[in-house]
Backbone of each chain as nested JSON, in Angstrom:
{
  "chains": [
    {"id": "A", "residues": [
      {"number": 1, "name": "MET", "atoms": {"N": [11.347, 1.358, 2.355], "CA": [9.979, 1.152, 3.11], "C": [10.645, 1.22, 4.58]}},
      {"number": 2, "name": "ARG", "atoms": {"N": [11.71, 0.583, 5.051], "CA": [11.631, -0.166, 6.503], "C": [12.391, 1.21, 6.848]}},
      {"number": 3, "name": "GLU", "atoms": {"N": [13.595, 1.714, 6.095], "CA": [14.077, 2.895, 6.304], "C": [13.574, 4.063, 6.48]}},
      {"number": 4, "name": "SER", "atoms": {"N": [12.131, 4.583, 5.622], "CA": [11.607, 5.53, 5.902], "C": [10.632, 5.517, 7.086]}},
      {"number": 5, "name": "TYR", "atoms": {"N": [10.424, 4.283, 7.628], "CA": [9.032, 4.002, 8.886], "C": [9.259, 4.776, 10.04]}},
      {"number": 6, "name": "ARG", "atoms": {"N": [10.84, 5.827, 10.38], "CA": [11.284, 5.973, 11.702], "C": [10.469, 7.709, 10.953]}},
      {"number": 7, "name": "ALA", "atoms": {"N": [10.809, 7.92, 9.787], "CA": [10.149, 9.974, 9.662], "C": [9.166, 9.508, 9.599]}},
      {"number": 8, "name": "ILE", "atoms": {"N": [8.302, 8.606, 8.962], "CA": [6.674, 8.276, 9.381], "C": [6.26, 8.608, 11.009]}},
      {"number": 9, "name": "GLN", "atoms": {"N": [6.547, 7.698, 11.597], "CA": [6.459, 7.257, 12.69], "C": [6.523, 8.879, 13.56]}},
      {"number": 10, "name": "MET", "atoms": {"N": [7.669, 9.549, 13.141], "CA": [7.687, 10.674, 13.658], "C": [6.588, 11.925, 13.844]}},
      {"number": 11, "name": "HIS", "atoms": {"N": [5.793, 11.485, 12.621], "CA": [3.956, 12.354, 12.565], "C": [3.339, 11.573, 13.454]}},
      {"number": 12, "name": "GLY", "atoms": {"N": [3.328, 10.989, 13.878], "CA": [2.083, 10.297, 14.71], "C": [1.5, 8.996, 13.859]}},
      {"number": 13, "name": "ALA", "atoms": {"N": [1.97, 8.91, 12.576], "CA": [0.903, 7.714, 11.941], "C": [1.226, 6.469, 11.749]}},
      {"number": 14, "name": "HIS", "atoms": {"N": [0.402, 5.878, 12.13], "CA": [0.654, 4.526, 11.073], "C": [0.804, 4.149, 10.161]}},
      {"number": 15, "name": "VAL", "atoms": {"N": [1.334, 2.724, 10.084], "CA": [1.934, 2.616, 8.54], "C": [1.289, 1.027, 8.536]}},
      {"number": 16, "name": "VAL", "atoms": {"N": [1.084, 0.223, 7.462], "CA": [0.557, -1.068, 7.192], "C": [1.288, -1.39, 5.484]}},
      {"number": 17, "name": "ALA", "atoms": {"N": [1.92, -2.068, 5.755], "CA": [1.977, -2.978, 4.25], "C": [0.652, -3.66, 3.77]}},
      {"number": 18, "name": "VAL", "atoms": {"N": [0.274, -3.74, 2.197], "CA": [-1.17, -4.835, 1.779], "C": [-0.514, -5.37, 0.92]}},
      {"number": 19, "name": "GLY", "atoms": {"N": [-0.569, -6.535, 0.759], "CA": [-0.304, -6.934, -0.485], "C": [-1.216, -8.144, -1.053]}},
      {"number": 20, "name": "THR", "atoms": {"N": [-1.427, -8.598, -1.721], "CA": [-2.576, -9.22, -2.566], "C": [-2.271, -10.943, -2.462]}},
      {"number": 21, "name": "GLY", "atoms": {"N": [-0.396, -11.182, -2.227], "CA": [-0.65, -13.103, -2.119], "C": [-0.677, -13.658, -1.096]}},
      {"number": 22, "name": "SER", "atoms": {"N": [0.119, -14.349, -0.459], "CA": [0.109, -15.336, 0.423], "C": [0.669, -14.563, 1.488]}},
      {"number": 23, "name": "VAL", "atoms": {"N": [-0.601, -15.138, 2.716], "CA": [-0.322, -15.133, 4.392], "C": [1.098, -15.286, 4.43]}},
      {"number": 24, "name": "ALA", "atoms": {"N": [1.978, -16.313, 4.26], "CA": [3.011, -16.85, 4.464], "C": [4.272, -15.92, 4.371]}},
      {"number": 25, "name": "GLN", "atoms": {"N": [3.806, -15.293, 3.221], "CA": [4.875, -14.592, 2.775], "C": [4.624, -12.825, 3.301]}},
      {"number": 26, "name": "ALA", "atoms": {"N": [3.795, -12.478, 3.723], "CA": [3.422, -11.459, 5.152], "C": [4.363, -11.81, 6.22]}},
      {"number": 27, "name": "ARG", "atoms": {"N": [4.039, -13.505, 6.465], "CA": [4.601, -14.059, 8.138], "C": [6.466, -13.398, 8.076]}},
      {"number": 28, "name": "ARG", "atoms": {"N": [6.576, -13.593, 6.373], "CA": [8.149, -13.99, 6.667], "C": [8.511, -12.812, 6.783]}},
      {"number": 29, "name": "LEU", "atoms": {"N": [7.847, -11.555, 5.885], "CA": [8.261, -10.164, 6.418], "C": [8.046, -9.832, 7.552]}},
      {"number": 30, "name": "VAL", "atoms": {"N": [7.265, -9.898, 8.145], "CA": [7.431, -9.568, 10.197], "C": [8.658, -10.236, 10.576]}},
      {"number": 31, "name": "GLU", "atoms": {"N": [8.851, -11.699, 10.282], "CA": [9.613, -12.469, 11.027], "C": [10.633, -12.103, 10.881]}},
      {"number": 32, "name": "THR", "atoms": {"N": [11.062, -11.399, 9.508], "CA": [12.591, -10.814, 9.361], "C": [12.625, -9.095, 9.6]}},
      {"number": 33, "name": "GLY", "atoms": {"N": [11.893, -9.187, 10.492], "CA": [12.152, -7.384, 10.546], "C": [11.461, -6.114, 10.586]}},
      {"number": 34, "name": "THR", "atoms": {"N": [10.579, -6.459, 9.345], "CA": [9.636, -5.447, 9.17], "C": [9.172, -4.662, 10.039]}},
      {"number": 35, "name": "PRO", "atoms": {"N": [8.981, -3.869, 10.615], "CA": [8.706, -2.788, 11.834], "C": [7.019, -3.005, 11.709]}},
      {"number": 36, "name": "PHE", "atoms": {"N": [6.256, -3.088, 10.614], "CA": [4.795, -2.481, 10.537], "C": [4.159, -3.496, 10.533]}},
      {"number": 37, "name": "PRO", "atoms": {"N": [2.984, -3.847, 10.443], "CA": [2.173, -4.49, 9.862], "C": [2.087, -4.648, 8.234]}},
      {"number": 38, "name": "CYS", "atoms": {"N": [2.284, -6.138, 7.879], "CA": [2.132, -6.641, 6.705], "C": [0.707, -8.097, 6.723]}},
      {"number": 39, "name": "LEU", "atoms": {"N": [-0.183, -6.972, 5.569], "CA": [-1.52, -7.608, 5.547], "C": [-2.171, -7.707, 4.355]}},
      {"number": 40, "name": "VAL", "atoms": {"N": [-2.76, -8.761, 4.303], "CA": [-3.087, -9.84, 2.764], "C": [-4.542, -9.059, 2.458]}},
      {"number": 41, "name": "ASP", "atoms": {"N": [-4.691, -9.247, 1.413], "CA": [-5.633, -8.653, 0.637], "C": [-6.206, -9.199, -0.752]}},
      {"number": 42, "name": "SER", "atoms": {"N": [-6.64, -10.772, -0.299], "CA": [-7.206, -11.391, -1.119], "C": [-7.717, -11.403, -2.103]}},
      {"number": 43, "name": "GLN", "atoms": {"N": [-9.064, -10.935, -2.012], "CA": [-10.257, -10.132, -2.632], "C": [-10.045, -8.8, -3.453]}},
      {"number": 44, "name": "LEU", "atoms": {"N": [-8.836, -8.21, -3.447], "CA": [-8.689, -7.088, -3.802], "C": [-9.608, -6.225, -3.358]}},
      {"number": 45, "name": "ARG", "atoms": {"N": [-10.218, -6.258, -3.003], "CA": [-11.321, -5.408, -2.38], "C": [-10.571, -4.009, -2.073]}},
      {"number": 46, "name": "LEU", "atoms": {"N": [-9.457, -3.726, -1.09], "CA": [-9.209, -2.378, -0.818], "C": [-8.29, -1.574, -1.827]}},
      {"number": 47, "name": "TYR", "atoms": {"N": [-7.971, -2.787, -2.688], "CA": [-7.462, -2.198, -4.077], "C": [-8.365, -1.196, -4.892]}},
      {"number": 48, "name": "ARG", "atoms": {"N": [-9.418, -2.324, -5.117], "CA": [-10.324, -1.492, -5.729], "C": [-11.141, 0.049, -5.515]}},
      {"number": 49, "name": "LEU", "atoms": {"N": [-11.113, 0.122, -3.666], "CA": [-11.056, 0.878, -3.046], "C": [-10.673, 2.631, -3.614]}},
      {"number": 50, "name": "LEU", "atoms": {"N": [-9.432, 1.939, -3.578], "CA": [-8.378, 3.103, -3.456], "C": [-8.586, 3.492, -4.85]}},
      {"number": 51, "name": "GLY", "atoms": {"N": [-8.989, 2.548, -5.947], "CA": [-8.713, 2.998, -7.24], "C": [-7.535, 2.863, -8.008]}},
      {"number": 52, "name": "LEU", "atoms": {"N": [-6.916, 1.734, -7.497], "CA": [-5.587, 1.342, -8.305], "C": [-5.85, 0.576, -8.924]}},
      {"number": 53, "name": "GLY", "atoms": {"N": [-4.817, 1.0, -9.842], "CA": [-5.15, 0.239, -11.663], "C": [-4.08, -1.344, -11.755]}},
      {"number": 54, "name": "ARG", "atoms": {"N": [-4.4, -1.809, -13.135], "CA": [-4.195, -2.816, -13.358], "C": [-3.418, -2.769, -14.457]}},
      {"number": 55, "name": "VAL", "atoms": {"N": [-1.965, -4.186, -14.239], "CA": [-0.975, -4.142, -15.081], "C": [-2.048, -4.381, -16.698]}},
      {"number": 56, "name": "GLY", "atoms": {"N": [-1.749, -3.882, -17.991], "CA": [-2.346, -3.505, -19.041], "C": [-1.17, -3.428, -19.961]}},
      {"number": 57, "name": "VAL", "atoms": {"N": [-1.373, -3.664, -21.745], "CA": [-0.965, -3.551, -22.384], "C": [0.029, -2.376, -22.402]}},
      {"number": 58, "name": "GLY", "atoms": {"N": [-0.67, -1.132, -21.751], "CA": [-0.065, -0.052, -21.879], "C": [1.188, 0.516, -20.694]}},
      {"number": 59, "name": "THR", "atoms": {"N": [0.779, -0.803, -19.601], "CA": [2.137, -0.965, -19.107], "C": [3.082, -1.279, -19.599]}},
      {"number": 60, "name": "LEU", "atoms": {"N": [2.993, -2.53, -20.37], "CA": [3.914, -2.649, -21.094], "C": [4.706, -2.039, -21.828]}},
      {"number": 61, "name": "LEU", "atoms": {"N": [3.988, -1.339, -22.699], "CA": [4.599, -0.557, -23.325], "C": [5.235, 0.986, -23.104]}},
      {"number": 62, "name": "ASP", "atoms": {"N": [4.669, 1.173, -21.781], "CA": [5.534, 2.067, -20.808], "C": [6.947, 2.138, -20.593]}},
      {"number": 63, "name": "PRO", "atoms": {"N": [7.926, 3.057, -21.275], "CA": [9.081, 3.08, -20.933], "C": [9.329, 3.149, -19.158]}},
      {"number": 64, "name": "ALA", "atoms": {"N": [8.509, 3.511, -18.822], "CA": [8.503, 3.796, -17.045], "C": [9.042, 2.495, -16.534]}},
      {"number": 65, "name": "THR", "atoms": {"N": [8.163, 1.636, -16.719], "CA": [7.958, -0.004, -16.536], "C": [9.327, -0.406, -16.327]}},
      {"number": 66, "name": "TYR", "atoms": {"N": [10.414, -0.523, -17.483], "CA": [11.051, -1.133, -17.683], "C": [12.102, 0.012, -16.88]}},
      {"number": 67, "name": "ALA", "atoms": {"N": [12.29, 1.1, -17.132], "CA": [13.139, 2.375, -15.823], "C": [13.229, 1.511, -14.775]}},
      {"number": 68, "name": "ASN", "atoms": {"N": [11.976, 1.41, -14.193], "CA": [11.448, 1.076, -12.406], "C": [12.45, -0.06, -12.488]}},
      {"number": 69, "name": "TYR", "atoms": {"N": [12.099, -1.185, -13.092], "CA": [12.831, -2.65, -12.886], "C": [14.098, -2.499, -12.92]}},
      {"number": 70, "name": "TRP", "atoms": {"N": [14.67, -2.014, -13.822], "CA": [16.069, -1.281, -13.699], "C": [16.357, -0.767, -12.552]}},
      {"number": 71, "name": "ARG", "atoms": {"N": [15.803, 0.479, -12.298], "CA": [16.147, 1.017, -10.784], "C": [16.621, -0.141, -9.505]}},
      {"number": 72, "name": "GLY", "atoms": {"N": [15.02, -0.764, -9.291], "CA": [14.713, -1.472, -8.766], "C": [16.095, -2.77, -8.271]}},
      {"number": 73, "name": "TRP", "atoms": {"N": [16.353, -2.95, -9.911], "CA": [17.643, -3.818, -9.874], "C": [18.818, -3.575, -9.22]}},
      {"number": 74, "name": "ARG", "atoms": {"N": [19.176, -2.219, -9.579], "CA": [20.777, -1.347, -9.344], "C": [20.726, -1.362, -7.401]}},
      {"number": 75, "name": "HIS", "atoms": {"N": [19.359, -1.324, -7.539], "CA": [19.32, -0.497, -5.431], "C": [19.196, -2.596, -5.331]}},
      {"number": 76, "name": "GLY", "atoms": {"N": [19.3, -3.589, -5.506], "CA": [19.661, -4.537, -4.842], "C": [18.206, -6.036, -4.859]}},
      {"number": 77, "name": "ALA", "atoms": {"N": [17.18, -5.281, -5.462], "CA": [16.058, -5.371, -5.411], "C": [15.265, -6.804, -6.596]}},
      {"number": 78, "name": "ARG", "atoms": {"N": [15.217, -7.984, -6.02], "CA": [15.166, -9.538, -6.719], "C": [13.664, -9.627, -6.661]}},
      {"number": 79, "name": "GLN", "atoms": {"N": [13.466, -10.079, -7.556], "CA": [11.813, -10.812, -7.964], "C": [11.85, -11.999, -7.081]}},
      {"number": 80, "name": "GLY", "atoms": {"N": [11.014, -12.331, -6.024], "CA": [10.989, -13.559, -5.092], "C": [9.882, -14.619, -6.395]}},
      {"number": 81, "name": "GLN", "atoms": {"N": [8.974, -15.107, -5.152], "CA": [7.517, -16.122, -5.909], "C": [6.647, -15.212, -6.232]}},
      {"number": 82, "name": "VAL", "atoms": {"N": [6.205, -15.412, -7.031], "CA": [5.072, -14.419, -7.285], "C": [3.696, -15.52, -6.836]}},
      {"number": 83, "name": "THR", "atoms": {"N": [2.807, -14.397, -5.891], "CA": [1.53, -15.026, -5.541], "C": [0.494, -13.821, -5.367]}},
      {"number": 84, "name": "GLY", "atoms": {"N": [-0.828, -14.446, -5.494], "CA": [-1.426, -12.877, -5.614], "C": [-1.615, -12.589, -6.723]}},
      {"number": 85, "name": "ASP", "atoms": {"N": [-2.17, -11.729, -7.097], "CA": [-2.474, -11.427, -8.253], "C": [-1.42, -10.094, -9.081]}},
      {"number": 86, "name": "PRO", "atoms": {"N": [-0.47, -10.811, -10.2], "CA": [0.678, -10.084, -10.228], "C": [0.363, -9.015, -11.316]}},
      {"number": 87, "name": "ARG", "atoms": {"N": [-1.066, -8.4, -12.007], "CA": [-1.399, -7.653, -12.894], "C": [-2.066, -6.494, -11.899]}},
      {"number": 88, "name": "GLN", "atoms": {"N": [-1.9, -6.897, -10.643], "CA": [-2.247, -5.187, -10.109], "C": [-1.659, -4.542, -9.515]}},
      {"number": 89, "name": "LEU", "atoms": {"N": [-1.775, -3.343, -9.971], "CA": [-0.558, -2.415, -9.452], "C": [-0.802, -1.85, -8.323]}},
      {"number": 90, "name": "SER", "atoms": {"N": [0.043, -1.158, -7.923], "CA": [0.456, -0.783, -6.476], "C": [-0.204, 0.805, -6.16]}},
      {"number": 91, "name": "GLY", "atoms": {"N": [-0.211, 1.105, -5.048], "CA": [-0.036, 2.772, -5.006], "C": [-0.335, 2.75, -3.062]}},
      {"number": 92, "name": "VAL", "atoms": {"N": [-0.475, 4.31, -2.677], "CA": [-0.317, 4.46, -1.35], "C": [-1.097, 5.847, -1.168]}},
      {"number": 93, "name": "ALA", "atoms": {"N": [-1.664, 5.386, -0.063], "CA": [-3.175, 6.221, 0.448], "C": [-2.752, 6.265, 2.138]}},
      {"number": 94, "name": "ILE", "atoms": {"N": [-2.97, 7.875, 2.241], "CA": [-3.088, 8.357, 3.669], "C": [-4.451, 8.571, 4.05]}},
      {"number": 95, "name": "LEU", "atoms": {"N": [-5.079, 7.982, 4.873], "CA": [-6.271, 8.377, 5.766], "C": [-5.78, 8.946, 6.975]}},
      {"number": 96, "name": "ASP", "atoms": {"N": [-7.119, 10.154, 7.416], "CA": [-6.517, 10.755, 8.613], "C": [-7.243, 10.066, 9.609]}},
      {"number": 97, "name": "ALA", "atoms": {"N": [-7.485, 10.578, 10.698], "CA": [-7.835, 9.837, 12.077], "C": [-8.984, 8.943, 12.404]}},
      {"number": 98, "name": "GLY", "atoms": {"N": [-10.113, 9.622, 11.269], "CA": [-11.033, 9.35, 11.407], "C": [-11.244, 8.267, 9.968]}},
      {"number": 99, "name": "GLY", "atoms": {"N": [-10.513, 7.706, 9.283], "CA": [-10.714, 6.974, 8.258], "C": [-11.611, 7.336, 7.232]}},
      {"number": 100, "name": "ARG", "atoms": {"N": [-10.895, 9.096, 6.69], "CA": [-11.155, 9.137, 5.744], "C": [-10.548, 9.498, 4.789]}},
      {"number": 101, "name": "LEU", "atoms": {"N": [-10.133, 8.9, 3.702], "CA": [-9.143, 8.879, 2.638], "C": [-8.651, 10.31, 2.173]}},
      {"number": 102, "name": "ARG", "atoms": {"N": [-7.243, 10.923, 2.591], "CA": [-6.959, 12.252, 2.567], "C": [-5.661, 12.406, 1.938]}},
      {"number": 103, "name": "TRP", "atoms": {"N": [-5.042, 11.404, 0.753], "CA": [-4.618, 11.246, -0.635], "C": [-3.773, 10.221, -0.709]}},
      {"number": 104, "name": "ARG", "atoms": {"N": [-3.795, 10.279, -2.101], "CA": [-4.051, 8.841, -2.466], "C": [-2.821, 9.025, -3.774]}},
      {"number": 105, "name": "HIS", "atoms": {"N": [-1.752, 7.887, -4.099], "CA": [-1.066, 7.902, -4.852], "C": [-1.41, 6.474, -5.694]}},
      {"number": 106, "name": "ALA", "atoms": {"N": [-1.996, 6.638, -6.94], "CA": [-1.918, 4.99, -7.877], "C": [-1.176, 4.945, -8.828]}},
      {"number": 107, "name": "SER", "atoms": {"N": [-0.147, 4.002, -8.515], "CA": [0.936, 3.62, -9.269], "C": [0.344, 3.4, -10.921]}},
      {"number": 108, "name": "ARG", "atoms": {"N": [1.322, 4.879, -11.856], "CA": [0.665, 4.76, -13.514], "C": [1.494, 3.38, -13.951]}},
      {"number": 109, "name": "THR", "atoms": {"N": [2.233, 3.031, -13.666], "CA": [2.976, 1.256, -14.145], "C": [3.592, 0.725, -12.959]}},
      {"number": 110, "name": "VAL", "atoms": {"N": [4.508, -0.188, -13.264], "CA": [4.86, -1.338, -12.281], "C": [6.244, -0.424, -11.554]}},
      {"number": 111, "name": "GLY", "atoms": {"N": [6.061, -0.443, -10.29], "CA": [8.074, 0.146, -9.367], "C": [7.151, 1.702, -9.48]}},
      {"number": 112, "name": "ASP", "atoms": {"N": [6.044, 2.906, -9.666], "CA": [6.153, 3.402, -9.666], "C": [5.639, 4.08, -8.304]}},
      {"number": 113, "name": "TYR", "atoms": {"N": [6.112, 4.212, -7.07], "CA": [5.664, 5.127, -5.633], "C": [6.14, 6.537, -5.71]}},
      {"number": 114, "name": "PRO", "atoms": {"N": [5.622, 6.467, -4.731], "CA": [5.855, 8.397, -4.49], "C": [7.067, 8.497, -4.081]}},
      {"number": 115, "name": "ALA", "atoms": {"N": [7.927, 9.653, -4.509], "CA": [9.145, 9.975, -3.386], "C": [8.593, 10.25, -1.854]}},
      {"number": 116, "name": "LEU", "atoms": {"N": [9.429, 9.734, -1.071], "CA": [9.132, 10.059, -0.226], "C": [9.114, 11.229, 0.651]}},
      {"number": 117, "name": "ALA", "atoms": {"N": [9.585, 11.981, -0.148], "CA": [9.198, 13.653, 0.396], "C": [7.714, 14.145, 0.268]}},
      {"number": 118, "name": "ASP", "atoms": {"N": [7.396, 13.339, -0.89], "CA": [6.032, 13.809, -1.349], "C": [5.29, 13.24, -0.342]}},
      {"number": 119, "name": "VAL", "atoms": {"N": [5.353, 12.016, -0.081], "CA": [4.175, 11.296, 1.174], "C": [4.651, 11.902, 2.323]}},
      {"number": 120, "name": "LEU", "atoms": {"N": [5.966, 12.674, 3.235], "CA": [5.578, 12.936, 3.785], "C": [5.366, 14.181, 4.258]}},
      {"number": 121, "name": "ALA", "atoms": {"N": [5.28, 15.074, 3.196], "CA": [4.967, 16.53, 2.465], "C": [3.409, 16.558, 2.779]}},
      {"number": 122, "name": "ALA", "atoms": {"N": [2.592, 15.168, 2.721], "CA": [1.131, 15.265, 2.212], "C": [0.513, 14.765, 4.025]}},
      {"number": 123, "name": "LEU", "atoms": {"N": [1.427, 13.886, 4.445], "CA": [1.524, 13.552, 5.683], "C": [1.362, 14.832, 7.163]}},
      {"number": 124, "name": "GLY", "atoms": {"N": [2.474, 15.345, 6.719], "CA": [2.533, 17.149, 7.328], "C": [1.589, 17.509, 7.216]}},
      {"number": 125, "name": "GLY", "atoms": {"N": [0.636, 17.375, 5.908], "CA": [-0.046, 18.492, 5.638], "C": [-1.899, 17.959, 6.438]}},
      {"number": 126, "name": "ILE", "atoms": {"N": [-1.697, 16.905, 6.915], "CA": [-2.887, 16.188, 7.501], "C": [-2.972, 15.986, 8.827]}},
      {"number": 127, "name": "VAL", "atoms": {"N": [-1.491, 15.901, 9.039], "CA": [-1.682, 15.746, 10.666], "C": [-0.809, 16.664, 11.386]}},
      {"number": 128, "name": "GLY", "atoms": {"N": [-0.009, 17.894, 10.366], "CA": [0.66, 18.638, 11.01], "C": [1.985, 18.308, 11.077]}},
      {"number": 129, "name": "SER", "atoms": {"N": [2.941, 19.408, 11.562], "CA": [4.375, 18.353, 11.522], "C": [4.788, 18.302, 12.454]}},
      {"number": 130, "name": "PRO", "atoms": {"N": [5.65, 17.053, 12.575], "CA": [5.964, 16.413, 13.949], "C": [7.068, 17.876, 14.649]}}
    ]},
    {"id": "B", "residues": [
      {"number": 1, "name": "MET", "atoms": {"N": [-19.116, -5.038, -10.03], "CA": [-18.143, -3.973, -8.668], "C": [-19.738, -3.601, -7.857]}},
      {"number": 2, "name": "SER", "atoms": {"N": [-19.516, -4.047, -6.596], "CA": [-20.789, -3.614, -6.133], "C": [-20.535, -2.43, -5.349]}},
      {"number": 3, "name": "ALA", "atoms": {"N": [-21.408, -1.953, -4.936], "CA": [-21.196, -0.091, -4.622], "C": [-20.191, -0.156, -3.261]}},
      {"number": 4, "name": "LEU", "atoms": {"N": [-19.979, -1.341, -3.045], "CA": [-19.163, -1.214, -1.381], "C": [-17.198, -0.989, -2.413]}},
      {"number": 5, "name": "ASP", "atoms": {"N": [-17.653, -1.487, -3.511], "CA": [-16.023, -1.409, -4.22], "C": [-15.952, -0.393, -4.73]}},
      {"number": 6, "name": "ARG", "atoms": {"N": [-16.879, 0.329, -5.185], "CA": [-16.518, 1.789, -6.161], "C": [-15.173, 2.474, -5.478]}},
      {"number": 7, "name": "PRO", "atoms": {"N": [-14.409, 3.289, -6.197], "CA": [-13.224, 3.623, -5.831], "C": [-13.961, 4.676, -4.838]}},
      {"number": 8, "name": "LEU", "atoms": {"N": [-13.207, 5.555, -3.849], "CA": [-13.486, 6.314, -3.158], "C": [-12.86, 7.539, -3.579]}},
      {"number": 9, "name": "GLU", "atoms": {"N": [-13.475, 8.747, -3.086], "CA": [-12.918, 10.132, -3.572], "C": [-12.564, 10.457, -2.367]}},
      {"number": 10, "name": "LEU", "atoms": {"N": [-11.73, 11.415, -2.485], "CA": [-10.956, 12.161, -1.178], "C": [-12.009, 12.473, -0.832]}},
      {"number": 11, "name": "GLY", "atoms": {"N": [-11.908, 12.359, 0.74], "CA": [-12.83, 12.572, 1.863], "C": [-13.623, 11.458, 1.769]}},
      {"number": 12, "name": "ASP", "atoms": {"N": [-13.839, 10.722, 1.57], "CA": [-14.747, 9.789, 1.761], "C": [-14.438, 8.724, 2.995]}},
      {"number": 13, "name": "VAL", "atoms": {"N": [-15.169, 8.057, 3.649], "CA": [-14.48, 6.843, 4.691], "C": [-14.683, 5.807, 4.715]}},
      {"number": 14, "name": "LEU", "atoms": {"N": [-13.097, 5.214, 4.196], "CA": [-12.895, 4.152, 3.606], "C": [-13.677, 3.144, 4.784]}},
      {"number": 15, "name": "PRO", "atoms": {"N": [-14.626, 1.923, 4.161], "CA": [-15.728, 1.002, 4.805], "C": [-14.218, 0.149, 5.147]}},
      {"number": 16, "name": "ASP", "atoms": {"N": [-14.726, -0.995, 6.216], "CA": [-14.401, -1.664, 6.962], "C": [-14.27, -3.182, 6.108]}},
      {"number": 17, "name": "VAL", "atoms": {"N": [-12.812, -2.9, 5.281], "CA": [-12.646, -4.164, 4.487], "C": [-11.807, -5.06, 5.412]}},
      {"number": 18, "name": "PRO", "atoms": {"N": [-12.556, -6.66, 5.352], "CA": [-11.872, -7.369, 5.858], "C": [-10.105, -7.667, 5.217]}},
      {"number": 19, "name": "LEU", "atoms": {"N": [-9.286, -7.826, 5.872], "CA": [-7.97, -7.956, 5.468], "C": [-7.415, -9.193, 6.126]}},
      {"number": 20, "name": "GLU", "atoms": {"N": [-6.344, -9.689, 6.207], "CA": [-6.126, -10.852, 6.973], "C": [-4.301, -10.638, 7.068]}},
      {"number": 21, "name": "ASN", "atoms": {"N": [-4.119, -10.954, 8.909], "CA": [-2.755, -10.37, 9.309], "C": [-1.39, -12.196, 8.72]}},
      {"number": 22, "name": "TRP", "atoms": {"N": [-0.674, -11.244, 9.589], "CA": [0.558, -12.67, 8.732], "C": [0.403, -13.627, 9.532]}},
      {"number": 23, "name": "GLU", "atoms": {"N": [-0.886, -13.875, 10.629], "CA": [-1.14, -14.991, 10.719], "C": [-2.617, -15.639, 10.64]}},
      {"number": 24, "name": "GLY", "atoms": {"N": [-2.873, -15.025, 9.432], "CA": [-4.127, -15.568, 8.913], "C": [-5.149, -14.889, 9.553]}},
      {"number": 25, "name": "GLU", "atoms": {"N": [-5.212, -14.547, 10.687], "CA": [-6.074, -13.604, 11.33], "C": [-6.942, -12.879, 10.522]}},
      {"number": 26, "name": "THR", "atoms": {"N": [-8.649, -12.151, 10.178], "CA": [-9.178, -11.005, 10.26], "C": [-8.422, -9.909, 10.549]}},
      {"number": 27, "name": "ALA", "atoms": {"N": [-7.967, -8.605, 10.172], "CA": [-7.8, -7.521, 10.287], "C": [-8.039, -6.701, 9.804]}},
      {"number": 28, "name": "ARG", "atoms": {"N": [-8.551, -5.407, 10.549], "CA": [-9.418, -4.62, 10.055], "C": [-8.742, -3.514, 10.579]}},
      {"number": 29, "name": "LEU", "atoms": {"N": [-8.509, -1.878, 9.172], "CA": [-7.929, -1.182, 9.348], "C": [-8.532, 0.079, 10.428]}},
      {"number": 30, "name": "SER", "atoms": {"N": [-10.024, -0.378, 10.357], "CA": [-10.754, 0.66, 11.398], "C": [-10.1, 0.387, 12.524]}},
      {"number": 31, "name": "SER", "atoms": {"N": [-9.226, -0.495, 13.159], "CA": [-8.634, -0.826, 14.259], "C": [-8.216, 0.564, 14.786]}},
      {"number": 32, "name": "LEU", "atoms": {"N": [-7.278, 0.7, 13.954], "CA": [-6.218, 1.51, 13.445], "C": [-6.835, 3.096, 13.844]}},
      {"number": 33, "name": "ARG", "atoms": {"N": [-8.214, 3.127, 13.718], "CA": [-8.341, 4.784, 13.376], "C": [-7.895, 5.693, 14.861]}},
      {"number": 34, "name": "GLY", "atoms": {"N": [-8.099, 7.033, 14.945], "CA": [-7.92, 7.361, 15.775], "C": [-5.998, 8.189, 16.032]}},
      {"number": 35, "name": "ARG", "atoms": {"N": [-5.697, 7.916, 15.042], "CA": [-4.317, 8.312, 14.173], "C": [-4.739, 8.199, 12.885]}},
      {"number": 36, "name": "ALA", "atoms": {"N": [-3.658, 9.133, 12.358], "CA": [-3.502, 8.758, 10.513], "C": [-2.693, 6.98, 10.137]}},
      {"number": 37, "name": "LEU", "atoms": {"N": [-3.408, 7.098, 8.837], "CA": [-2.877, 5.856, 8.436], "C": [-2.493, 5.789, 7.375]}},
      {"number": 38, "name": "LEU", "atoms": {"N": [-1.183, 5.439, 6.998], "CA": [-0.048, 5.302, 5.633], "C": [-0.356, 4.008, 5.221]}},
      {"number": 39, "name": "VAL", "atoms": {"N": [-1.265, 3.556, 4.385], "CA": [-1.291, 2.213, 3.411], "C": [-0.49, 2.204, 2.456]}},
      {"number": 40, "name": "VAL", "atoms": {"N": [0.154, 1.088, 2.742], "CA": [1.487, 1.178, 1.107], "C": [0.722, -0.275, 0.26]}},
      {"number": 41, "name": "CYS", "atoms": {"N": [-0.067, -0.025, -0.478], "CA": [-0.403, -1.358, -1.13], "C": [0.772, -1.888, -2.193]}},
      {"number": 42, "name": "VAL", "atoms": {"N": [1.296, -3.018, -1.892], "CA": [2.015, -3.078, -3.05], "C": [1.021, -4.319, -4.164]}},
      {"number": 43, "name": "ARG", "atoms": {"N": [2.476, -4.689, -5.07], "CA": [1.735, -5.528, -6.28], "C": [1.478, -6.875, -5.834]}},
      {"number": 44, "name": "TYR", "atoms": {"N": [2.937, -7.308, -4.719], "CA": [2.334, -8.791, -3.943], "C": [4.242, -8.714, -3.357]}},
      {"number": 45, "name": "TYR", "atoms": {"N": [4.064, -9.377, -2.35], "CA": [5.151, -9.812, -1.493], "C": [5.595, -10.635, -2.095]}},
      {"number": 46, "name": "GLY", "atoms": {"N": [6.809, -10.416, -2.539], "CA": [7.632, -11.658, -3.089], "C": [9.436, -11.406, -2.771]}}
    ]}
  ]
}
C-alpha cells in the first residue's frame, strides 16, 4: 500500500487506512513512515456502511483464504498482535469529491484485496487520468 | 442495525461517521471532501 501511494496521489486523491483495532497501532504505523492517515473505527460503523463482510465458516472453508495467507507470508507479511475485531473482513472504497460512494471492493475472504491496476482504473474513471 | 448503518448503494453519500485518528482524536472523512478519497479498510492493524 505504501508503494502504491504515489500512483494514487497522481490521481489527486486522498488516501486513508481504517482499522478496527487500537489507536496505539495506528500511531505506530504513522510514526514508522506510513504516508497517509491511519484511522480507527472501533464501532465498525464504516465497515457496515460499506457493506463489508464477516469471517464465517465459508471463509474457513475457502481455499482462497489459505492461498492469500501463503502469498502474504511469501512477501514477508507476519501477523502481529490482533486487536479490534478479527472477524471483520476488509475492503476498499472510492468516494468522489462530494463524498458519494463510487466504487467498492468488499473482500470475499481474508487477504482479498483488489489489484492496484483495478483500483487505479476505477479512480481514473472517477477523477480522470493523471 | 440502524438506518444510518444500512449498507450504502453506489451513488449514496457516506454519512459523517466519527473515527479516531492515531492520536485518539475524532476524525471525520467529510473533512477530506473536495478531492476523491480512497478508503482502505483493513481487518486490523497488526
